[in-house]
C-alpha positions in Angstrom: 0.0 0.0 0.0 1.1 3.5 -0.7 0.2 6.7 1.2 -0.9 10.1 -0.3 -1.4 13.2 1.7 -3.4 16.4 0.9 -4.5 19.3 3.1 -7.2 17.1 4.7 -5.0 14.2 5.8 -3.6 11.0 4.5 -5.2 8.1 2.6 -3.7 4.6 1.8 -4.0 3.3 -1.8 -3.0 0.0 -3.4 0.5 0.3 -4.8 -0.5 0.0 -8.5 -3.7 2.0 -8.2 -3.6 4.5 -11.0 -5.9 7.1 -9.4 -4.8 9.1 -6.4 -6.0 10.8 -3.3 -8.2 13.4 -5.0 -10.1 10.6 -6.8 -10.3 8.5 -3.6 -12.0 11.5 -1.8 -14.5 12.0 -4.7 -15.3 8.3 -4.5 -16.1 8.7 -0.8 -17.9 11.9 -1.3 -20.1 11.1 -4.3 -20.7 7.2 -3.9 -24.6 7.8 -4.5 -24.8 5.9 -7.8 -22.9 3.3 -10.0 -23.1 5.7 -12.9 -19.6 7.0 -13.5 -18.7 10.0 -15.7 -19.5 9.6 -19.4 -16.7 7.8 -21.2 -16.8 10.4 -24.1 -15.8 13.2 -21.6 -13.0 11.1 -20.3 -11.7 10.4 -23.8 -11.8 14.1 -24.7 -10.2 15.1 -21.3 -7.4 12.7 -22.0 -6.8 14.1 -25.5 -6.7 17.6 -24.1 -4.1 16.4 -21.6 -1.9 15.0 -24.4 -2.2 18.0 -26.5 -1.4 20.2 -23.6 1.7 18.2 -22.8 2.9 18.5 -26.5 2.3 22.3 -26.2 4.1 22.6 -23.0 7.1 20.7 -24.3 7.3 22.8 -27.5 7.2 25.9 -25.2 9.9 24.5 -23.0 8.0 23.8 -19.9 8.3 19.9 -20.1 11.3 17.7 -20.7 11.5 15.2 -23.5 11.3 12.3 -21.1 8.3 13.6 -19.1 6.5 14.5 -22.4 7.1 11.1 -24.0 5.9 9.3 -20.9 2.7 11.4 -20.7 1.8 11.0 -24.4 2.4 7.4 -24.3 0.1 7.1 -21.2 -2.5 9.2 -23.0 -2.3 7.1 -26.1 -2.9 3.8 -24.1 -5.9 5.4 -22.4 -7.3 6.7 -25.7 -6.9 3.2 -27.1 -9.2 1.9 -24.4 -6.9 0.8 -21.7 -7.4 1.4 -18.0 -11.0 2.7 -18.3 -11.6 1.0 -15.0 -9.5 3.6 -13.4 -12.0 6.4 -14.1 -14.3 5.9 -11.2 -15.8 9.2 -10.2 -19.5 9.3 -10.0 -21.3 11.2 -12.7 -23.3 13.0 -10.0 -20.6 15.2 -8.4 -20.2 18.6 -7.0 -17.2 20.8 -7.9 -17.9 21.8 -11.5 -16.0 18.9 -12.9 -12.9 19.1 -10.6 -13.2 15.6 -9.4 -13.3 14.3 -13.1 -10.3 16.5 -14.0 -8.3 15.2 -11.1 -9.2 11.7 -11.8 -7.8 12.1 -15.4 -4.7 14.0 -14.0 -3.8 11.2 -11.5 -4.4 8.3 -13.8 -2.2 9.9 -16.6 0.5 10.9 -14.1 0.7 7.4 -12.5 0.6 5.7 -15.9 3.3 7.9 -17.1 5.3 7.1 -13.9 5.0 3.4 -14.8 6.1 4.0 -18.3 9.3 5.5 -16.9 9.6 2.6 -14.4 8.8 4.5 -11.3 6.1 3.5 -8.7 2.7 5.1 -8.6 2.6 8.1 -6.3 6.2 9.3 -7.2 4.8 12.8 -7.8 8.1 14.5 -7.4 8.9 13.0 -10.8 5.6 13.4 -12.6 2.9 15.5 -10.8 -0.8 15.4 -11.5 -1.0 19.1 -11.3 2.4 20.5 -11.9 2.9 18.4 -15.1 -0.4 17.0 -16.3 -2.5 19.9 -15.4 0.0 22.6 -16.3 -1.4 25.9 -17.6 -4.9 24.4 -17.2 -7.9 24.6 -15.0 -11.0 22.3 -14.6 -12.9 25.4 -15.8 -11.3 25.4 -19.3 -10.6 21.8 -19.9 -13.8 20.1 -18.7 -16.2 22.3 -20.7 -13.8 22.0 -23.8 -14.1 18.2 -23.5 -17.8 18.4 -23.2 -18.1 20.6 -26.4 -15.9 18.2 -28.4 -17.7 15.1 -27.2 -21.1 16.7 -28.0 -20.0 17.8 -31.5 -18.9 14.3 -32.4 -22.2 12.9 -31.1 -24.1 15.6 -32.9 -22.6 14.6 -36.2 -23.8 11.0 -35.7 -27.3 12.2 -34.9 -27.4 14.4 -38.0 -26.3 11.4 -40.1 -29.0 9.2 -38.7 -31.7 11.8 -39.4 -30.3 12.0 -42.9 -30.8 8.3 -43.3 -34.3 8.6 -41.9 -35.1 11.3 -44.4 -33.9 9.1 -47.3 -36.1 6.2 -46.2 -39.1 8.5 -45.9 -38.5 9.8 -49.4 -38.3 6.4 -50.7 -41.6 5.5 -49.1 -43.1 8.7 -50.5 -42.3 7.4 -54.1 -43.1 3.8 -53.4 -46.7 4.6 -52.2 -47.2 7.7 -54.2 -50.3 6.4 -56.1 -52.2 4.7 -53.1 -55.2 6.7 -51.9 -55.9 6.8 -48.1 -58.0 8.7 -45.7 -56.6 11.9 -44.2 -57.7 12.6 -40.7 -57.9 15.6 -38.5 -58.6 15.4 -34.7 -58.7 11.6 -35.1 -61.7 11.9 -37.4 -62.3 11.3 -41.0 -61.1 14.4 -43.1 -60.2 14.3 -46.8 -58.5 11.9 -49.2 -54.8 12.0 -49.5 -52.0 9.8 -51.0 -50.1 7.5 -48.7 -47.0 8.9 -50.4 -48.0 12.4 -49.3 -48.0 11.3 -45.6 -44.4 10.0 -45.9 -43.4 13.1 -47.8 -44.7 15.4 -45.1 -42.7 13.3 -42.5 -39.5 13.5 -44.7 -40.0 17.3 -44.7 -40.1 17.8 -40.9 -37.2 15.2 -40.4 -35.2 17.3 -43.0 -35.8 20.4 -40.8 -34.7 18.5 -37.7 -31.6 17.3 -39.5 -30.7 20.8 -40.7 -31.2 22.3 -37.2 -29.0 19.6 -35.6 -26.3 20.0 -38.3 -26.1 23.8 -37.9 -26.2 24.0 -34.2 -22.7 22.4 -34.1 -21.4 25.9 -34.9 -22.5 27.0 -31.4 -20.1 24.4 -29.7 -17.0 25.0 -31.7 -15.9 28.0 -29.7 -14.0 27.0 -26.6 -12.4 28.6 -23.5 -9.3 26.6 -23.5 -6.4 28.7 -22.0 -8.9 30.8 -20.0 -7.9 28.8 -17.0 -10.1 29.5 -13.9 -12.5 32.3 -15.0 -11.5 33.1 -18.5 -8.8 35.6 -17.7 -6.1 33.3 -18.8 -4.1 33.7 -15.5 -1.1 31.3 -15.3 -1.4 30.3 -19.0 1.0 31.7 -21.6 -0.8 33.3 -24.6 1.2 31.2 -26.9 0.0 28.1 -25.2 -3.6 29.2 -25.8 -3.2 29.6 -29.4 -1.1 26.5 -29.8 -3.8 24.5 -28.0 -6.5 25.7 -30.3 -4.5 24.5 -33.3 -3.5 21.1 -31.7 -7.1 20.4 -30.8 -8.3 21.2 -34.3 -5.8 18.8 -35.8 -6.4 16.0 -33.2 -10.2 16.1 -33.4 -10.7 17.1 -37.0 -13.2 19.7 -35.8 -13.1 23.4 -36.8 -12.6 24.6 -33.2 -11.8 28.2 -32.4 -10.8 30.2 -29.4 -13.8 32.1 -28.0 -13.6 35.9 -28.6 -14.5 36.4 -24.9 -13.1 33.6 -22.7 -14.8 35.0 -19.6 -18.2 34.8 -21.3 -17.4 31.4 -22.6 -16.5 30.2 -19.1 -19.4 31.8 -17.3 -22.3 30.8 -19.7 -23.6 27.5 -20.9 -26.3 28.8 -23.1 -24.9 26.9 -26.1 -25.6 23.7 -24.3 -29.1 24.7 -23.6 -29.6 25.6 -27.3 -28.4 22.2 -28.5 -30.6 20.5 -25.9 -33.5 22.5 -27.0 -33.2 21.4 -30.6 -32.8 17.8 -29.5 -36.2 18.2 -27.7 -37.7 19.6 -31.0 -36.4 16.5 -32.8 -37.8 14.3 -30.1 -41.3 15.7 -30.4 -41.2 14.9 -34.1 -40.4 11.3 -33.3 -43.3 11.0 -30.7 -45.7 12.5 -33.4 -44.5 10.0 -36.1 -44.5 7.1 -33.7 -47.9 7.7 -32.5 -49.3 8.2 -36.0 -47.8 4.8 -37.0 -49.2 3.1 -33.9 -52.7 4.5 -34.6 -52.5 3.4 -38.4 -51.1 0.0 -37.5 -53.6 -0.5 -34.8 -55.5 -3.8 -34.7 -54.6 -5.2 -37.0 -58.1 -6.7 -37.2 -59.9 -4.6 -34.6 -58.3 -1.3 -35.4 -57.3 0.9 -38.4 -54.8 -1.5 -40.0 -53.9 0.8 -42.9 -50.2 0.0 -42.4 -48.4 -3.1 -41.2 -45.2 -3.0 -39.1 -42.6 -5.7 -39.0 -43.1 -7.9 -35.9 -40.0 -8.2 -33.6 -41.1 -10.2 -30.6 -44.1 -11.8 -29.0 -46.3 -9.2 -27.4 -48.0 -11.1 -24.5 -47.4 -13.8 -22.0 -51.1 -14.7 -22.0 -52.5 -13.7 -25.5 -51.0 -16.0 -28.2 -50.3 -14.3 -31.4 -50.3 -10.8 -30.1 -47.5 -8.5 -31.4 -47.0 -5.1 -30.1 -45.3 -2.0 -31.8 -42.3 -2.2 -29.4 -39.9 -0.1 -31.5 -42.4 2.7 -31.5 -43.1 2.4 -27.8 -39.3 2.5 -27.2 -39.0 5.5 -29.4 -41.7 7.5 -27.6 -40.1 6.6 -24.2 -36.6 7.8 -25.3 -38.0 10.9 -26.8 -39.8 11.7 -23.5 -36.5 11.2 -21.7 -34.8 13.6 -24.0 -37.5 16.2 -23.3 -37.1 15.6 -19.6 -33.3 16.0 -20.0 -33.9 19.3 -21.7 -35.8 20.5 -18.7 -33.0 19.5 -16.4 -30.4 21.2 -18.5 -32.4 24.3 -18.7 -32.9 24.4 -14.9 -29.2 23.7 -14.2 -28.1 26.4 -16.7 -30.1 28.9 -14.7 -28.2 28.0 -11.5 -24.8 29.4 -12.8 -23.4 32.2 -10.6 -21.1 35.0 -11.6 -18.0 33.6 -13.3 -18.9 29.8 -13.5 -21.7 27.4 -13.6 -20.9 24.8 -11.1 -23.5 22.4 -12.4 -21.8 21.7 -15.7 -21.3 18.1 -14.8 -25.0 17.6 -14.6 -25.6 19.5 -17.9 -22.9 17.4 -19.6 -24.2 14.0 -18.5 -27.8 14.9 -19.5 -26.7 16.4 -22.9 -24.5 13.5 -23.8 -27.2 10.9 -22.7 -29.7 12.7 -24.9 -27.4 12.8 -27.9 -26.5 9.1 -27.5 -30.1 8.0 -27.0 -31.2 10.0 -29.9 -28.6 8.6 -32.2 -29.2 5.0 -31.4 -33.0 5.3 -31.3 -33.3 7.0 -34.7 -31.1 4.3 -36.1 -33.4 1.7 -34.6 -36.6 3.5 -35.6 -35.4 3.8 -39.2 -33.9 0.4 -39.8 -36.3 -1.7 -37.6 -39.5 0.2 -38.2 -39.9 2.8 -41.0 -37.9 0.8 -43.7 -40.3 -2.1 -43.1 -43.7 -0.2 -43.1 -46.1 -1.7 -45.6 -49.2 0.3 -46.7 -52.2 -2.0 -46.9 -53.8 -0.6 -50.2 -57.0 -2.6 -49.9 -57.8 -1.6 -46.2 -56.9 2.1 -47.1 -59.5 1.9 -50.0 -62.1 0.2 -47.7 -61.7 2.8 -45.0 -61.9 5.6 -47.6 -65.1 4.2 -49.2 -66.7 3.8 -45.9 -66.0 7.4 -44.9 -67.9 10.5 -46.0 -64.6 12.2 -47.1 -65.2 11.5 -50.9 -68.0 14.1 -50.9 -65.7 17.0 -50.3 -64.0 17.1 -53.7 -67.5 17.3 -55.2 -68.8 20.3 -53.3 -67.8 22.7 -56.1 -70.1 20.7 -58.4 -73.1 19.9 -56.3 -72.9 22.6 -53.6 -72.5 22.3 -49.9 -76.1 21.8 -49.0 -76.6 19.0 -51.5 -73.4 17.4 -50.4 -74.6 17.5 -46.8 -77.8 15.7 -47.9 -75.8 13.0 -49.6 -73.8 12.5 -46.4 -76.9 12.3 -44.3 -78.5 9.7 -46.7 -75.3 7.7 -46.7 -75.3 7.6 -42.9 -78.9 6.7 -42.5 -78.9 4.0 -45.0 -75.5 2.7 -44.2 -74.3 3.1 -47.7 -71.2 4.6 -49.3 -71.0 8.1 -50.7 -70.5 6.7 -54.2 -73.5 4.4 -53.9 -75.8 7.5 -53.0 -74.4 9.6 -55.7 -75.0 6.9 -58.4 -78.4 5.9 -56.9 -79.6 9.6 -57.0 -78.3 9.9 -60.5 -76.0 12.8 -59.6 -73.1 11.0 -61.3 -72.3 7.7 -63.2 -69.6 5.3 -61.9 -67.6 6.3 -64.8 -67.8 10.0 -64.0 -66.9 9.4 -60.3 -63.9 7.3 -61.4 -62.7 10.4 -63.4 -63.5 12.9 -60.8 -62.3 11.0 -57.9 -59.0 9.8 -59.5 -56.3 9.8 -56.7 -54.1 12.2 -58.4 -57.0 14.5 -59.2 -58.3 14.9 -55.6 -55.0 15.2 -53.7 -53.5 18.3 -55.2 -54.4 22.0 -54.9 -57.3 23.5 -56.9 -60.5 22.5 -58.4 -60.8 18.8 -59.5 -60.7 18.2 -63.1 -63.9 17.2 -64.9 -65.9 20.2 -63.8 -67.7 22.2 -66.6 
């Protein structure tokens, strides 16, 4: 066992334990959940430490030997090793300091091992004096969150692009099938099944564009601003060099914020991203609920579309299949909406030069991004791609409804049309049957007037003299 000491006392740690006393205290203070800090934050924090070591070496602050050891340690962690050493609970106080120190200590001790020294030999490589040189939690942690969020945003935007393509393909595939349009869950007017998919493709396109563009809000970072954005204890050359190295190592167009104090104080960009995730989530709920309604039954409900079955739906009702992908999608979307409320509330809690609740904001934001990425992928590939429009049922529902009278109002007038609807309802006949029976139109004339392409576009239907 080795002993480490801080201003509050001494703690014993196993000899080969890669984290140190600061992490040990964080474990004791925040052991309220098994959820540790999001791995994406850790990954970006480690990369920031690596780039900082390279900068400090070029500027003459770190020796060749120490820089080599630090970069080798970082490379091993970035490759996926030693992830079990990052043990701080996601629900932590301190604005991310515990996460920063966990990263500093693990890199320092791994670098010591690279050089053949025992863990805890901080007189050789120190977690703060070397790994955290010219840095603060308050510029490294938010920068890591921004980079992690940008990477995940790109994945989300890609999944929305794929979903849009699927919907556009469905628009073409079902562009000639007539179905009943509905408002307020009630029969409205005829439409093409392809038009339903086309409208969905349009809103998904807007969501995709919003998510793609909002990345710009995250590209400005406060690296080099240290504690509150004034840049105290960080050379100006280091700040500009770090910006360049982070651009190269992440392949992201990052930039130094014009006002580092503003970028340190305020987390409005995270709120903006979250709000657009919420918007995208509301679209998914709308679409999923529409599909559930149209696929309901299939024999005792609407049944106008069929969904691919994925698992047995009941432990007591044989043959029952539930729309499980849609149910999952709705629940995840609701979680994203709830996370947005949390992020918004935590953003309002910032005081003066820092928002101490960034760890909570970061966890909720990255959770929403990851959930949305994976859910849209499932929604698209396991549900939307496999939707089949049941042409015969669509036609039956349309014929049984009163909606086919609406395109003919310009010909026979509203009052006459209302009388036809009443007759059809009283005698349990279709609109077409009443129109033909009353010799208002022949079947041939109705076929022409009620042609799907004729009654699903703007203007007066063709055939009117």
